[in-house]
C-alpha positions, 0 to 999 in steps of 0.5 A: 311592505307593499304600498301604493305607487300611485299616491303618498302622503306628505306630513309635518312632525316635530323633529323631537317626536321623530327622534323619540320615535326611533328610541320607542321603535328600538325599545319595541324591538328589544321587547320583541314587539313585532311589527314595531310601530308608532302612534301620533296624535292629531286633531286633523280629522278631515285631512285624515279622512281624506287620506283614508278614503284615498288609500283604500285600506292600503299602506302609503309611503309617508314623506316627512318634514321635520318641523322645529328642527334644530338650526335655521329653517331652510329657505327651501324646506326639505323632506328628511324622513320616511315611513309607512303610513298604516291608518288612524284610529279614534282617540278615547273620550278623553283623547287618549290612546287606547293601545300600549304606551310603548307605541307612543314616543316619549317626547309626545307624552308631555304634549297635552293638546287635545287629540281626535285621532291617532295615526300609525306609522311603521318603518320610520327612517331618517334619510341620508339627504333631503328632498325639496318639498317643491319637487312633490306634486299634489294629488288633487291639483296636479301642480308642484308644491311651491318651493317654500311650502310647509305642510301644516296637515297631511297632504296627499301627493302623487307618488314621486314619479322617479326612483332614486337612491333617496327612495330606496 
């Protein structure tokens, strides 16, 4: 998929939701639903508005920190997942997703926090090796993120300036 090579977005998603997302995508492929994608809820409408404005309708690569992962929180957190950010849609009046339930990872269903919007991701993949968050540069301030930065909302970043096996 053709994505922007100028900017990307850094996310934090609970690891259980990511793992559940892989199962969800597998179920979509079994039912021959193409393209397969996932839907996650959020209340961060202002941050997503910034992402939507910056992406100008173009898909963006997502770099994902797996929050609440098993084991100790690393001293220098790493991005260990990637995906393609496809956009957002408003939640229904009751905060529910209006589309098919097969796109919602099962682990997210018991999470009853209110949501204002749902964001869409395709091509979710766990990476073989992590990339330190401190190697990413913010889009607005043009500085590297602190080594111990943990994203609490979608963060626009410059697309990583070099290609490596990690980005393949």
